[in-house]
C-alpha positions in Angstrom: -5.7 -30.7 13.7 -8.4 -27.8 13.6 -10.2 -27.2 10.5 -9.2 -24.1 8.6 -10.1 -22.3 5.4 -8.1 -20.0 3.2 -10.5 -17.8 1.2 -8.3 -15.9 -1.3 -4.9 -17.5 -1.7 -4.4 -16.0 -5.1 -3.9 -12.6 -3.4 -0.6 -13.8 -1.9 0.7 -16.5 -4.2 0.4 -17.3 -7.9 2.4 -20.6 -7.2 5.7 -18.9 -6.6 5.2 -18.8 -2.8 4.3 -22.0 -0.9 1.3 -22.0 1.6 2.7 -25.1 3.4 3.9 -23.2 6.5 0.1 -22.6 7.1 -1.6 -25.6 5.6 0.7 -28.0 7.6 -0.7 -26.6 10.9 -4.4 -27.3 10.1 -6.8 -29.4 8.1 -6.9 -26.7 5.5 -9.1 -26.0 2.5 -7.6 -23.5 0.1 -9.7 -21.4 -2.3 -7.9 -19.0 -4.8 -10.7 -16.5 -4.8 -14.1 -16.3 -3.0 -17.1 -14.1 -4.1 -18.9 -12.4 -1.2 -21.9 -14.7 -1.4 -19.6 -17.7 -1.1 -17.7 -16.7 2.1 -20.0 -18.0 4.8 -20.7 -21.3 3.0 -16.9 -21.8 2.5 -16.0 -21.1 6.0 -18.8 -23.5 7.2 -18.0 -25.2 10.5 -14.2 -24.2 10.3 -12.5 -23.0 13.5 -10.2 -20.8 11.6 -10.2 -18.6 8.4 -7.4 -16.8 6.8 -8.2 -13.9 4.3 -6.6 -11.0 2.6 -9.5 -8.8 1.3 -12.7 -11.0 1.7 -15.1 -9.2 4.0 -15.9 -11.1 7.3 -18.9 -9.3 8.5 -21.1 -10.0 11.6 -23.5 -11.7 9.3 -20.8 -14.2 8.2 -19.7 -14.7 11.8 -23.4 -15.4 12.8 -23.6 -18.1 10.1 -20.3 -19.7 11.2 -20.7 -20.3 14.9 -17.5 -22.5 15.2 -15.3 -19.6 14.0 -12.7 -18.7 16.6 -9.8 -17.4 14.7 -9.5 -14.9 11.8 -6.0 -14.5 10.3 -5.4 -11.6 8.0 -2.8 -11.7 5.1 -2.3 -8.1 5.7 -1.6 -5.2 8.2 -4.9 -3.5 7.5 -8.1 -5.3 8.7 -10.9 -2.9 7.8 -12.6 -5.9 6.0 -13.3 -7.5 9.3 -16.0 -6.4 11.7 -13.8 -6.0 14.7 -16.6 -5.2 17.1 -18.6 -8.3 16.1 -15.4 -10.5 16.4 -14.8 -9.1 19.9 -18.3 -9.6 21.1 -18.0 -13.3 20.0 -14.6 -13.8 21.5 -13.0 -14.4 18.0 -9.3 -13.6 17.6 -8.4 -11.4 14.7 -4.7 -11.4 14.0 -3.1 -9.2 11.4 0.5 -9.0 10.4 2.1 -5.5 11.2 5.3 -4.3 9.7 5.9 -7.1 7.2 6.1 -4.9 4.1 7.8 -1.7 5.4 11.0 -2.0 3.3 9.1 -3.1 0.1 6.7 -0.2 0.3 9.5 2.3 0.8 11.4 0.7 -2.1 8.4 1.0 -4.4 7.8 4.6 -3.2 11.3 5.5 -4.7 10.6 3.4 -7.7 7.7 5.6 -8.4 9.7 8.8 -7.7 12.7 7.7 -9.8 10.3 6.8 -12.7 9.6 10.4 -13.1 13.0 11.8 -12.0 15.2 9.6 -14.0 12.9 8.9 -17.1 14.5 5.4 -17.4 11.5 3.8 -19.1 11.1 6.8 -21.5 14.8 6.4 -22.6 14.6 2.7 -22.7 11.7 3.0 -25.2 13.8 5.3 -27.4 16.6 2.8 -27.5 14.2 -0.1 -28.2 12.7 2.1 -31.1 16.2 2.4 -32.6 16.9 6.1 -31.7 20.4 5.5 -30.3 21.4 3.5 -33.4 20.8 6.6 -35.6 22.1 9.2 -33.2 25.0 11.4 -34.4 26.4 11.7 -30.9 27.3 9.1 -28.3 24.3 10.3 -26.2 21.1 12.3 -26.3 19.1 13.9 -23.5 16.0 15.3 -25.1 13.6 14.0 -22.4 14.0 16.0 -19.2 15.4 14.2 -16.1 16.6 15.5 -12.7 18.7 15.0 -9.7 17.0 14.2 -6.4 19.9 15.7 -4.4 18.8 18.9 -2.9 15.1 18.4 -3.6 12.6 18.4 -0.7 10.5 15.3 0.0 7.3 15.9 2.0 6.1 12.9 3.9 2.5 12.7 5.1 2.3 10.1 7.8 5.4 9.0 9.9 5.0 5.6 11.0 7.5 2.7 10.1 7.1 3.2 6.3 7.5 7.0 6.6 10.6 6.6 8.6 11.9 4.0 6.1 11.3 6.5 3.2 13.1 9.1 5.2 16.2 7.0 5.5 16.2 6.4 1.6 15.7 10.1 1.0 18.6 11.0 3.2 20.8 8.7 1.3 19.8 10.7 -1.9 20.7 13.9 0.0 17.2 15.1 -0.1 15.6 17.5 2.4 12.8 15.9 4.3 9.6 17.5 5.8 7.0 15.6 7.7 3.4 16.2 8.4 2.0 13.9 11.2 -0.4 14.3 14.2 1.8 12.2 16.5 5.3 13.4 16.2 7.1 16.3 18.1 8.6 19.1 16.0 12.3 18.6 14.9 12.6 15.3 16.5 15.4 13.1 15.1 16.5 16.1 13.0 13.3 15.8 10.9 11.4 19.1 10.4 7.7 18.6 11.3 5.5 21.2 9.6 1.8 21.8 8.9 0.2 20.2 5.9 -0.1 23.5 4.1 3.6 24.2 4.6 4.6 20.7 3.5 2.6 21.0 0.3 4.0 24.5 -0.6 7.6 23.6 0.0 7.9 20.1 -1.3 9.2 18.9 -4.7 7.9 15.4 -4.0 4.9 14.7 -1.8 4.5 11.0 -0.7 1.5 9.6 1.4 2.2 7.1 4.1 -1.0 7.6 6.3 -3.9 5.3 7.1 -7.2 5.9 5.6 -9.5 7.4 8.4 -12.3 9.9 8.6 -9.6 12.6 9.1 -7.4 11.5 6.0 -10.2 10.7 3.6 -9.7 13.0 0.5 -6.9 14.8 2.4 -5.5 15.4 -1.2 -8.2 17.5 -2.9 -8.8 20.6 -5.0 -7.7 22.9 -2.2 -4.7 21.1 -1.0 -3.4 20.3 -4.6 -3.6 24.0 -5.3 -0.9 24.6 -2.7 1.6 22.4 -4.4 4.3 23.6 -6.8 3.6 23.3 -10.5 6.8 21.3 -10.7 5.9 18.9 -7.8 5.0 15.2 -8.0 2.6 13.3 -5.9 3.3 9.6 -4.8 0.7 7.4 -3.1 1.5 3.9 -1.8 -0.9 4.2 1.3 -4.7 4.0 0.4 -6.5 5.4 -2.6 -9.2 7.1 -0.6 -6.8 9.6 0.6 -7.0 11.3 -2.8 -9.9 13.0 -4.6 -9.1 11.4 -7.9 -11.3 13.8 -9.9 -9.4 16.7 -8.4 -6.1 15.0 -9.1 -7.0 14.2 -12.7 -8.0 17.9 -13.4 -4.8 19.0 -11.8 -2.6 16.7 -14.0 -4.5 17.4 -17.2 -4.2 21.2 -16.7 -0.5 21.0 -15.7 -1.1 22.4 -12.2 1.3 19.7 -10.8 3.9 17.8 -12.9 3.1 14.1 -12.3 1.6 11.5 -10.0 2.8 7.9 -9.3 0.2 5.7 -7.6 0.1 2.2 -6.4 -3.5 2.5 -4.9 -6.8 3.7 -6.1 -10.1 4.4 -4.3 -11.8 1.4 -6.0 -9.7 -1.7 -6.7 -9.4 -3.4 -9.1 -9.4 -0.3 -11.3 -12.7 0.5 -12.8 -13.0 1.3 -16.6 -14.4 4.7 -15.7 -11.7 5.5 -13.1 -11.0 9.2 -13.4 -7.2 8.7 -13.5 -7.3 6.3 -16.6 -5.4 8.0 -19.5 -4.6 11.1 -17.5 -1.4 13.1 -18.5 1.7 12.2 -16.4 0.0 9.8 -14.2 1.5 6.3 -13.9 -0.3 3.6 -11.9 0.9 0.2 -10.5 -1.7 -2.3 -9.5 -1.3 -2.2 -5.7 2.0 -4.1 -5.6 4.2 -2.2 -3.3 3.7 -4.8 -0.6 4.2 -7.9 -2.8 7.8 -8.6 -3.7 8.7 -12.3 -3.5 10.6 -12.0 -0.2 7.8 -9.8 1.3 5.2 -12.5 0.5 7.3 -15.3 2.0 7.8 -13.2 5.1 4.0 -12.6 5.3 3.1 -16.3 5.1 5.6 -17.1 7.8 4.2 -14.4 10.1 0.6 -15.6 9.5 1.9 -19.1 10.4 3.2 -17.6 13.8 -0.2 -16.0 14.5 -1.9 -19.5 13.9 0.7 -21.2 16.1 0.2 -18.6 18.8 -3.5 -19.3 18.7 -3.0 -23.0 18.8 -0.6 -22.7 21.7 -2.8 -20.3 23.8 -0.3 -17.5 23.4 -2.3 -15.3 20.9 -0.2 -12.5 19.3 -1.2 -9.5 17.1 -4.8 -9.9 18.1 -6.6 -6.7 17.1 -10.0 -7.8 18.6 -8.9 -7.8 22.3 
């Protein structure tokens, strides 16, 4: 059995999901969390390392000459120096597509949090308001139908398409902004970014973070949105200028924002979006339902098996 190290197991399991599908393949040392200055030492002479967010830099590779396989507990791999891995013949295997449905589900959880006001009404009931109501119901907190509203999707990969499917079930109109999709394909209207922002009641981000998408949502682009519109982000925090969004929310220039990602994670105490009006934030959990993490570990196992069998799959360092 080859020697392997898992650097940040706590990012995928709190004991509710077993790592045995991976650990039974290799002589594996498991660490819950690793600081940057511990990474190279912990990998040591191992042939394989599995990580989620720990940075595997060229310096780390230089210090770990036996390293031949890097498995990523994620689809994204910007924490790995791919050029350095390729130069050394190190396989870097990610897991594409494992969380498509869970991210789409969380996207609508954030949308419905605003549109249905469930948590606000549940709080009033918990506070006893219904017990003292003269009527069988009350509806003093605004809530709205999704049917007939326009959903603007920025980025139209697997997750964007899954979100479209749910939107259609709610009888929403769908607009898409993407660099790689023909106009009106599959009955979806593809528009410019400006047009999407002007027409949408809900804007949801499903694009990767690149030089082109960094700070895509900024003071200028937010100014194009309806005052009644809401912004959802389950992609990457860096797509949004957080100061610009905080100002827009506090000034009522858009209605609300639901975010699962931030520019710096974990959230900093001085994050511009802390305690901002009508901004609700979850801690980067869209990818992480129980079933999704079980699937992720199984797919990482298959990546390792492919490496061991000489049939490498999902290698992004070819």
